[in-house]
N, C-alpha and C positions, 0 to 999 in steps of 0.2 A: 841777376846777381852780379855784384862787382867782381873784377878780376883779382887774383891773389897778389899781383904785383903792386896793387894800389897801396899807398902809404896812409898812415893815420891822419896826417895833416891834410890830405886831400878830401877828407870827409867834411871839414869845415868850409871847404871851397865849393862844395856841391850845393845846389839849390834846395830849398825847403821841400818842393814838390818831389824832387828826386829821392831825398831822404825818406819821406813818408811813403813813397811808392815802394821803396826797398822794404820797408817794414810791413806794409800792407800785403806784399807778396808772401811774406812768411808769418802772417798774423796768426794762422791756426797753430803753428808750432810754438810761437811766442806765448800764446794764451795757455797752451797745455803744459808748458815746461817751466814757467816762471812763477816764483812766489813773490807777491807784491810787498809783503812786509820787509823783505830784504832790500828792495830797491828804493822804498820811500825815504829812508834817512838820507841817502845820497842826493835824491832829487830835491828834498827839502833844503839841503845845504847848497845845492846849485840854484836855489830860489826859483825853480819852475813850479814848485808846489808849496803851499802854505800848510799850516797845522790843520786848518779846517778841511782842506782837500784830503790830507792824509787820513783824518778821522772818518770822512765819508767813504773813502776807498776801502779802508780796512774794516769798518764797523757798521756800515749802512745795512739796515734790515732788508733793503731791496735786493741785495745780492746774496744768493743762496750758496754759491760755490766760488772757488778761486778763479775759474775761467771768466765768470762774469765780472769779478773785481779787476782782473788784468785788462779785460776789454774796456771797462770804464776808465781805467788809468790811461790807456792809449788814447781814448777819445779826449780825456782831459788834457793830456800833453799836446795833442794836436792843436788845441786852442792856444797853446803857448808859442806856437810857431817853430822856427828853426832851432832855438835854444832848447826847446822841449825834446826835439828829436835827438840833438847832439848829446844832451844830458842823459837821455834814456840809453843811447848806445854806449856811453862811457860807463854807466852803471852796469850794463851787461858785460863789459870788459872785466869787471871785478867778480861779479857773482855768477854769471852764466857765460863763460868764454866760448863754449861750443855754439850757443845761440848767436853770440856776437860774430863768430867766424861765419856762420851760416848766412847771416843777414848782410854783412859788409864784405865778406870774402877776404878779410885781413886776419892776421894772427894777432892775438891780444898781447900787448906789452905794457909794462908798468913804468915806462919812461915818462917822467913828469913833463918833458918838453913836448910830448905828443898830445897832451890834454888840450882841451878847447879853451881853457882859461875862464870858464864860467864861475870858478870860485878861487879864493886865494890859496897859496901853498900851505899855510898853517892850517887852514880849515880843511884842505884836502888831506893833509897828514892826519888830522884828528879824525876825519871821516874814515880814512883807510885803517887807522888804529881801531876805531869802533867796529869796522867790518871784520878786521882780523879777530878781534875779541869775540864777536858773534860767531865767527867760523869756529874758533876754538871751543866755545860753549857747545856748538852743534856737534863738534867732533867728540867732546866728552860725553854728550848725551848719546851719540851713536855708539861710543864704546860701552857706556852703561847698558844700552839696549842690546849690544852684542853679548855682554856678559849675561844679561837676563835671558836672552835667547839660548845661550849655551846651557844655562841652568835648566831652562825649560826643556831643551833637547835631552839633557841627562834624565830629567824626570820622565819625559816621554819614553826614553829608552828603557828606564826601569819599568814603567807601566807596560811597555811592549813585552819585556821579559815576563812580567807577571801574567800578561794576557796569553803569551805562548804557553806558560805553565798551566794556566787555567784551561787553555784549549786542549792541552794534552790530557788534563784531568777530565775535561768534558768528553773527549774522544773515548777515554777509558770508561766513563759513565755511559756513553752511547753503546759501546760494546756490551757493557753489563746490562744496559736497558734492553738491547736486542736479544741478549741471551735470556733475560727474565721474561721478555715478551714471548719468546719461543716456549719457555717453560709454562708461562701462563696459558698460552694457546693449547699446549698439551694437557695441562690441568683442566682447561675449559672443556676440551673434548672428553676428558674423563668425567668431568662433572655432568656433561650432557648425557654420557652413557649412564651415569648414576641416576640422573633425573629420569631417563627413560625407564631404567629398572625400577626407580621409585614409583613412577607413574603406573607401570605394570603391576607392581606390588600393591599400590593404592587401589588399582582397579580390582585386583584379586581380593584385596581387603574389603572393598565396598561390596563386591559380589558375596564375599563370605558374610559380611554384615547383613546383607539382604537375605542370604540363606538363613543366617542366624535369626533374623527377625521373622522369617517365614516359619522357621522351626519353633521359635518361641510362641508365635501365634498358633501354630499347630499344636504345640505342647499345651498352650493355654486352653485351646478348644478340647484337646483330649482330657485335660484335667477337669474341665467343666463336665465333659461326658462321663468321666470317671466319678466325679462328684455326684452326678445325677444317677449313675448306676449304683453307686454306694447307697444313695438314698433309697432307690428302688429295692436294692438288696436288703437294706435294713427294714423297709416296710414288709418285704416278703418274709424276712426272718421273724418279724413281729407277728405277721399273720400265721406263719407256720408254727411258731411257738404257741400261739393262741390255740390253733387247731390241735397241736400235739397235747397241750394241757387238757383241751376239751375231750380228746380221745382217751387220754389217760383217765380222766375223771369218769368218762362213760364206761370204760373197761373196768375201772375199779368198782363202779356201781354195779356193772353187770356181773363182775366176779363176786361182789357181795351178794348178789341175788341168786346167781346160778352156782351150784356146787361144782367142785373140781372133778377130775377124772376118778381120783381115788374114792372121793365121796360118792360119785355116781356108781362106781363098781360095788362099793359097800352097800349103797342103797339097792342096787339090783340083787345082790346076794340076799339082803334082808327081804327083798320082795319075793325072791324065790322061796326063801325060808317061810315067808308068810303065806305064800301060795301053798306050799306043802303043808302048812298047818291049817288047821280048820278053825275058823273064827265063828264066833256066834254072830247073830244078826245085829246085835247092839254094837259089837266092836266094829263090824263092817260100816255101819252108819257113821260111827265116829271118824274112822279113817277117811271115808269119802268127804265128810264135812271138812276135815283138815286139808285135804287136797284141793277142794274148791276154794278155800280161803287163801291157800298158797298161790293158786292161779290168779285170783283176784288181786292179791298184793303185787304179783309180778306185772300184771297189766297196768296197775297204777304207776309202778316205777317206770315202765316203758313210756307211758303218756307224759310223765314228768320229764323224762329225758328229752322227748320231742319238744316240749314247751321251752325247756332250757336252751335247746339249739335255736329255736325261733327267736328267743330273746337275745341270744348272742349275735345272730345275724342282724337283728334290729339295732343292737348296740353298735355294731360295726358300721352300719349305714348311718346311724346318728353321729358317730365319731367323724366320718368323712364329711358329713354336712357341717358339723361344728368347725372342722379344719378350713373348709371353704369360707365359712362365715368369718373366721379369724383373719384370713388373707384379705377379704374385702374390708374388714374393719381397719386393718393396718393401712390399706390404701386410702380409705376415707380419712384416717387420722393424719396421714401425710398431707393430703389435700387441705384438710382443715387447718393444719399448722401453717402451710403456705398462705392460705387465706387470712389467717390471723396476723401473720407478719405484714401482709398488704394492708389490712385494716389498721394495724398499728401505725404504719407510715402515713396512711390517710388521716388518722386521728392526730398525729403530730403536726401534719400540715394544717389541719383544721384548727388545732390549738394555736399555731403560729398566726393563722389568719384572724382568729378570735382576739389574740393579743394586739395585732395591728388594728383591728376594728375598735378595741377598747381605747387604744391610743388616739385613733381618729375621733372617737366619741369624746374623749377628754379634751381634745383640741376644739371640737365643736362646742362643748360646754364652755370652755374658756373664751371662744369667740363670741358665744351668746352673751356671756357675762360682760365682755368688753363692749358689745353692742348696746346692752342695756345701760351700762355705765355712760356710754357716749350719749345715748338718748336722754338720760336724766340730766347730764351736764348741758346738753343743748337746750332742754326745757328751762333749766335754771337761768342760762344766759338769755333766753328769750324773755323770761319774766323780768329780768333786770332791765333789758332794753325796753320792754313795754312800759315799765315805770318811768324810765327816762322820757319816752315818747309822750306819756301822759303829762309830765311836767312841761315839756316843750309845747304841747297842745294848749295847755292853760295859758302859757305866755303868748302864743299865737292868737288865741281868742281875745285876750286883753288888748293886744296890739291892734287887732282888727276893730274892736269896739272904739278904741281911741281914734283910729283912722276914720271911722264912720262919723263919730261926733265932729271931728274936724271938717269932714266933707259937708255935713249938714250946716255947720256954722258958716262955712265959706261960700255955700251956694246962695246966691241972691237973685239970679235971673230966673224967669219962669220956665225956660226950656230945660235947663238941668233939673229943676224941681220935678217936672213931670217925668223926666227920665228916671229920677230916683224913686218916684211913687210907683212907676211901672214895674220896678224891680221887686223881687221878693225880699222880705226882711232877712237881714243877715243873721247868722247864728250868734246868740249871746251866751249860750251854755257851753259846757266843756264837751268836746267831741270824744267819742270812744274809738279806740283802736281795737278792731275785732279780728281774731285769728280765723282765717277763712281761705277758700280757694282763690288763687290769683286770677283775676278776670280783667279783660281789656275794657277800656271806657266805652260806653254805649253812645249811640247817636240819639238825638232828641226824637227822631221819627219812629223809635221802637214802639212807644205807646204802652198803655196799661195792659193790653192783651199779651204783648211779649213778656211783660213782667209776671203776669199770672201764670203764663205757660212755663216760664223758667222756674218759677217757684214750685209749681206742681211737679215738674221733672225732678227737681232736687229733692222734694219731699218723698217721691216714689223711690228715688235712689237711696236716700238715707234710711228708709224703712227696710230696704233689702240688705243693707250692710250689716256685718257682724259687729255688735257693740262690744269692743274690747276696751277695757279701762286703760288709761295711760299709766296707771300705777301697777299694772299687771306684771307678774314675774314670768310670763310666757316669753320664750325666745323670739317670738314674732313681734315686730314693732306695732304700736297702736294704730288703729284704723283712722281714716279721715273723720268718721263720725265721732269717734272718741275725742279727737283733738278739737273738733268743733264744739262738742259738749263742754269740754273744759273751758274753751274760750267764752262760751255763753255764760257759764257759772261765774267766771272771773268778771265778765261784763256786768252782771247784775249785782255781784257782791262788792263791786268797786265803790268807794266812798262818794263817787259822783252822784249816785242815786239819792243820797241824803245831803247834797251840797247846799240845798236851799235856794237854788237858782230856778225860778219858775218859768223863765223865758223859753219860748219854743225854739228848738234847734232845727233850723232849715238852711240849707245851702243849695243854691241852684247850680246847675251844671256850668253855666257860664262863669259864675263867680269862682267856682272851684278850679276851673281851667285857668282862669286868670291868676288865681293864687298859685297854681302849678307853674305858670310862666314866670310870675314875679318872684317866687321862692324856689329857686332851683335846688337849694340845699335840702328842702323838705321833700320834694319829689312826690306829690300826692297823686293818687288816681281815684276815680269815682267808682264806687261799688254800690249798687242798689241794695236796698234793704231786702228786696225780694230774693237776692242771691243768698241770704242767710238760710241755714237749714231750718226745718220745721221745729226742731226742739228749741231753737233760740226764739222763734216766734211765739211758741206756747208759753214762754216764761216772761212775756211782757206784763208789766204791772197795769192794773186797771185804775190807778189813781188819776184823777183829773189834772193834778199838778204837773204830771209828766206826759208829754205827748211826743211820740216819735213819728215824724212825717214819712210819707212814702217816697220822699226824695232821697237823694244819694248821701252816703257817708263819705267824708274824705278819709281815705285810708292810706297810710304811708307805704309806698312800694320801695323795697330794698333790693336794688340791682346787685348782681353777683360781683361786679367790678368794684363796688364800693365797700365790700366786706374784706378787710385786710387780713384777718386772722382765721376766718372760718372757711371751710371748703364748700363750694357750691357745685351742684350737679346740673349740667346742661345737656339736654337731649335734642338732637337735631339730625338731619340727613347728611352724613359725612361721606358722600361719594368721593373717592380718591382724595382722602383727607390731606395727604401731603402736597396735593396741588392747591389746596385751599390755604394751608398754613406752612410755614417753615419754622423749624425748631433749632435751638442751640442749647448748650449746657452739657451736663454729664452727671456721673454718680456723686460728685462732690458738691455741685451747686444746685442740682435739680434740672428738670427739663422745662425750658421756657419757650413760649411762642415769640418768634422774632419778627415775622412778617405775616400779614393776612391779605389774601387776594380780595380786592374790593368787589362787592356785589355777591360774594359767595355766601353759603349758608353759615360758615363760621363768622363772617363779617356781620351778618344779620343777628347772630347771637351775642354781639358786642364783645367778641374775643379780640384781643389786641396785644401788642408787644408788652411784655412784663407780666403776662399771665402764666402762672406755673401750672403745668398739668400734673396732677397727683395720681389719678387713676383713669384708665380707659376701659370701657366695656363696649366692644364693637359688634356684639351680636347678642341681643337680650334673651334669645331663646336658649342659649347654652351658657351654663355657669362657667365653662372653661375659657370663655373669652375675656374674662376680667384680668387686668394686669395692673399692678402698682408700679408707677414710674419713679417713685422716690428711691434714691440709691441705685438707679439703673444707669448703665453706661449709654453714651450717645448712640453707639452702633446698635445696641439692643433696642433702644427706644425708637429709632428710625425704622428698624425692622418690624417692630410691632405696629407702629402707626401706618406703615405701608400696607399692612394687611387690612386696615379699616377701609371698607368700601360698602357703605350702606348706613343704615340707622345706627347711631352710636350714642353713648353717654360719656361725657367727659367730666371728671371731678377736678375742678380748677380752684385756684386761689390767687390773689393778687400779691405779688412779692416784688414791688418795684425797686426796693433797695438792693436785693440780691441780683436782679436783672441788670440794674445800672452798673453795679460793680463788675459783673461778668462782661458787659459790653465794653467798659473801660479797659479791662484787662485784655480783651481781644483786640481793641483798637491800638493799645499801647504795645501789642505783641508780647505781653508778659505771659500769655497762655494762648493756646490754639483751640481749646475747648474747655468744658467744665469737668473733664475726667481727671481723676488722680487716684491711682492705686499702685501697689507694688506687687510684683510677681517674681516667682522663682522659675527659671527656665530649666526644663527637663530634657533638652536636647541641644546639640551643637548646631549653630546656624552660621553658614558662610555668607558674608556680605559681598556677594558678587557684583550686584548692580550698584550704580552710583547712588549714594545716600543711604544704602542699607547698612545696618549695624551688625558687625561680626560679634557673635555671641557664643560663649562657651557654656557647656552644661553646668548647672548649679550657679549661674550668674544671677544677680539680683538686678531687676530693671524697674524703673519708675515710669509707668505708662501715663502719658499726659493727654493723649488723643486717640480714641478708638475708631475715628472716622477721618483719618488724616488725608486731607486733600480729596475727599470723596472716594478714595480707593479702598481696597480690601487689605489695608495694612494699618498698623498702629505706630504711633510716634512714641519713642521711649528713650530714657536716659539710663546709661549704666551707672549703678550706684557703687561708690567705693566701700571698702570693708569697714572704715572707721567713722562714717557719717552717712546720713540719708540724702545728701546732696548728689545730684547727677553730675557726671563728668562728661563723657563722650555721648553724643546723641545721634539718633538715626531712626530708620524705619525697620520694623520687624513684621513678619506675617501675622495676620490675625489668628484667632483661635482655630478656625476651621482649616485654614491653610497649614498652620503649624501641626495640626493633628494629622493631616495628610502627609506632611514631610516626616513626621515621627514614624508613621506606618511604613513609608518607603525606606527610611533609614533602618528600621528593624528588619525589613526584608533583605536589604543589602548585607546587614550583619549576619543574617541567617545563611546567606550564600557564602560568606567568608568566615564561617564558624571555625574552620580548622586553623585559619590564620589567627583568629582572635584568641583561641585557646593557648597558642604558643606565646602570647605576649605576657611578660612578667607582671605580677600583681603590683599595681601602683606605678608602673613604668610609663605607660602611655596615657595620653589625655583621655578623660572619660567622655564618650560620645553621647550617651543616652542614659536616662534614669527612668526605669520602668515604674510608673505610678498609675494605678487603676483606681477609679472612684465610682462609688454607687451613684447613679444618676438621680435617684430620689433624694440624695443628700448633697447634691452638687451646690456649689457656691452660687449666689445670685448673679455674679458677674459672668458665669460660664453657661448657665442653663439656657440662655438665649441662643447659643450656638448650635444646639441640637435641634435644628429646624426652627429656630426662633421661638422656642418655648418660653413659658414663664417659669418662675421659680417654683420647684415642687413644694416648698414649705409655705407658700402663700395661697391666696384664695384661688388664683387662676390655675392651680397645678393639676387638677384631674385630667386635663386634656393632654398633658405631656405624655401620658401612657400611649396615646394614639399615634404619636409621632416617633417614639423611640423604637429601637430595634428590639429583637427578642432578648438579647442579653441586657442585664441591668447594670453592667459595668462597662466603663469606657476608659481608653487611655487618655492621660492628661498631659498635654505638652507644656502648659503653664499652670503653676500653682499659686494661689493668692497667699501672700505673706504679710505679716505685720511686724513693725520694728519694736524692739524693747531695748532699754539701756539700764541694766541692773547696776546698782551702785555698790552692793556688797560682793565679796568674793563668791564666784560661782562654783558649785560642786563639780567634780571631775569624774568622768566615766570613761573606761578604757575598753577598746575592742581589738582583739578578742579578750575574753574574761580571764583566760589562763595567763596571758601576758600581763593583764591588769593586776592580778594577784602578785606577780613578781615585782612590778613597778610600785605597787602600793607599799610593800615592805620596804623598798628603798627610799621612797619619797617621804615616808613618815619620819625619817631621820633628819629631814630639812625643816627649817622654820617656815611656818605658814601652811603646812600640809598636815592633815590628820585623818585617819581612817574613821569613817562613820560606823559606829557599832550597831549591831542588831540587838534590839531590846527584847527581853522576855515579857510577854503579856499574858495575864490571866484571861479567862473567858469573858469576864465583865469588861475589862479594859479593852479587849479585842473588839467586842461588840460596840463599845462606845466610840473607839477610834474608827471603826468601819463606817458607822453612821455619819461621823463627821468627815469621812474621806481623807483621813490623815495617814493611812497605811500606804507606803510606797511599794514594798515587796514583802512577802511573808514566806516562811519555810517552816516545816514541821520537823521537830527533833524529839529525842526520847523524853526530854523534860517538859515539852509543851511547844507553844508557838513562839518563834523568834521573828520579829518584824523590824524592818527599816522604816522609821516613822518620820513624819514631817517635823516633829519637835526636835529630834536629834540633828537633822540637817540644818534647821534654822538656828539651833544653838551654836553650832560650829561656824555658821555664816556670821552670826552676831559677834563672835570672837575674832573677826577679820581673818578667818582661816578657810582654806579650800578643803571642803569635805570630799574625801576619796571614797567613791561608792563602788561596791562590788555587787551590782545588780544587772538584770537583763535589759536589753534594748526596749522591750515592751513597756518598761516602767517610765520611759521618757515622757510619754503622753500624760501619765499620772502626775509627774513633776510639773509639766506645763500647766495642768489644771490648777496646781497649787501656786502658780506664778513663780516657780523656781525653774531656772533655765540652765541646765548643766552644760559643761564643756565636754564634748565627745572627742577623744583622741583615738584615731585609728592607726594602728601599727601594721603596715603591710607585711604579710608573712609569705615566705617562699621556702623551698627546701634548703636553700643555702642559709637563709635567716634562721630557720628552725635549729640548725646546728649550733648557732651562737647561744641558744638558750638551753643547751644540753644539760649543764650542771644544775641550773635552776629548776629545770623540769624534773630531774632526778629527785631533788628535794621535795617536790610536790607529788611525786609518784605518777607522773604523766609522761607518755611517750611522745616522740616527735610526730608520729602518724596521727595521734589524737589531736595534737596542736594544729596540724594542717587541716584536719577535718573540721575542727571547731572554727578555725579561721574562715574556711570556705562558707560554712553555714551562717556565721555572724556577718560576714561581708555581704551576703545576699540579703540580709535583713536591714542593712544600712540604708538602702533606697527607701524603705518604709518610714524612716525616722523623720518626723516633721520639722527638722531644723538642719542647719549646715553643720559640718564637722570638719576637723583638721586631720589630715592624713600625713603620716611620716613615711617617706620613701625609704627603701632599704639602702640606697646609696648615701643617705645623709648621715649615717652612723656606722661605726665599725665594731664596737663592743658595747657592753651593758652600761658602762659609765658614760660613753658618748650618747647613748640613747636617753639616759636620764637628763643630760644637758639639753638635748633636743626637746624632750617632753616639757621641761621647765620653761624653755623659750616659747614653745607653742602655747602653753597655758597662759603665760604673760601676754602674748599677742592676742589670744582669743578673749581675754578679759577686757582688752581695750576695744574690741570690735563691737559693732551693733549686732544684737541677736535678732535673727529673722525667723519667725515661727509661722507654721501654716495653720 
């Protein structure tokens, strides 16, 4: 550091290296204490910096702080040489004199003679004036900051005073709190004492209750004993009274027979008198006779008394016997009554089974009628085709005759003539198409022995068959013999027999095979006449004009792949069928064969791409193995075909147009499968994985692929409320996985039942909708998911009972729905009905709303409407039946008016069957909301508790409604007028939406 005696003029005399060495020694202090924005104006006036250098120093994004900017400024000035160092020191003299003194060791002075002369005096004055102005501005800013800090200090002082006051209040509160804690602890000890006393009292009370129960049981037993003693006493009283009566009667009778004491004394006196008297012999005889008679009568009375006593004993014994018999009869009566109730239940069950059997019988009858109708239609179509074949055969015969004539005329060499002579004569008559068993062409080496053997086998077989007429009304189809008989009758009744063509009809095998090769469209096969049944052979005419040779008939073979509109049944060995074929399609397009493994059994049966599978029967011994694939989803069809492993029968038809359209859609990525149906989701699904669709309960989804990328998930689109077009798409679990998720969600909700009860009605998002479905009435789209069963309503259904669980009901995660777009105003239904009555009275005052009245119907009108199914809901009144009818609702809808219905939720299904789709408005009810209806409920004579109970019951029934509904949350309205506005907006919105019904 330079000495203090050094003058300012001596700085200019120093070398550049000395100046920069002085500054580098104090670089750290310079960088920390200098603001570059103050120095750059002077340095720019001194022409050691230009404007670009100033912009880079002050505003370059490379420098994050002031120290970096000052360091870069020093580096930049160092490149300017000695002028840069002198100008920097002179700028420090103005703005940072302490740093200037530290670096140079000189006291700063403002004498112009001491400057280096890097700039002119006028410019220096201007620069100094600018620097002074900036200093004044900084001074004013600092004064403003000082005033702001003073105000802030005053505010902080006030806040400090407030905080001290609050601290004093808090200290007072702490003292109060400590005092209250002491009081609470004292009260707590008292409560503990009271609890102990209460516990002891409860123990005493429980002991007293136990003693009371023992006493009551003892009292009850004593009462029973007393009752038994009373009965015994009563019986003893009855027996003693009987004995007393009997004794009285016996004493009375004895008293009547024996004289009393007075009479006895009187008689003794008379006897003495009589003894003293003298009687004659006659008188003595009379008296002795009277005495003997009296003794005899006394003995008779004694015997009678003994007999009466025996009869009384026998009567008592008989009474006891009758009493015992009465008790036994009562027991038997009770048993018989219980058995009767059991038999009644069995009878009811049997009656229900009988009703189900009757329904099955009716279904069997309808199926039989359908089969007979189909058979008759098939026969009619075959007859029409046979006539066409006859016409084509005539044309073929004429063409062959022309060809032969041309060949005979064209042949001139001897070689070909001999060849023609060696051949058999070609047929000149019209060939017959005979309905018979399809047989493969034979080789020439079979001989006549094989023909006769085959003919005898067929004759023996036809004689054993049951001859059923093809015109029979039996549910069984006609037998093969009946069909052959019909073909034979048609063969001989055909006009060909009287066509007048006497030529012999002979076609050799070689010629027919050649015709088969040359005429690919006709596709003939050779069938021997020996292959015809015996009944056909027996009907040959004996006329010499007509001769049928034992050679072969050319018969048109109709392969299954060439029949475009008819269904053909193919039977073959389908071991691992899905390894032989691959299928595409779905419930919308049908199930098509896409690829066939070369050399497999399916390839040998001429199955190929474009063949639509209509039905599969993979085990002929069991009727439960049949399944109709029309209208079946791809997932279900693959599951059924995967079970085919052995002999099977496929009902197929060729549908190349539908197959090509499906393949084009798949290649153009318009669709991923042939599935297309809409579902209503009954649970909330979180789309956690990538590509999964987040779904809320009651969302409508359009499922477009049930076997998406070969996994156990469906591809679906979320459908908007105002159209059937999908918006956001993704994957959802298939039916089985969704059912497992639904069960797990219900278990979680059961564990959290207390939390769920505390949630307000309508406040939280609905997580699940409980829907159970009878498996015997399940939709064809779902029945495959219960162990890959077939539809219970179809032919294959009896097997489903073997795979189902014991319960006939199952939880449904997805419900099949269908869209509707009603053009007329839809009727409106409110839930709960009590709130609906209040809202109906208010809405009737607005235009476009009217209450649907209940009509009075007589018994005849009621019966007629019931038969037509026009009654929506009925109720009995004192005057008769009052019913809400279809006519009343449709009349209001025809007037462009919303019909306001006061009916139960069960009637929604009835309205859907009438193609009437009501708007259901659900008003969420809580205790707070019920108070808002207090005055209206008083007018109806209903209490708030009744409203809450009705709301709970009807909200539980909302899940069973087969359509969506609109729910109004309690937060969306404050009073009854606001509720009316919300209801009208909801009705308008629901009228615009698409109606989805299950």
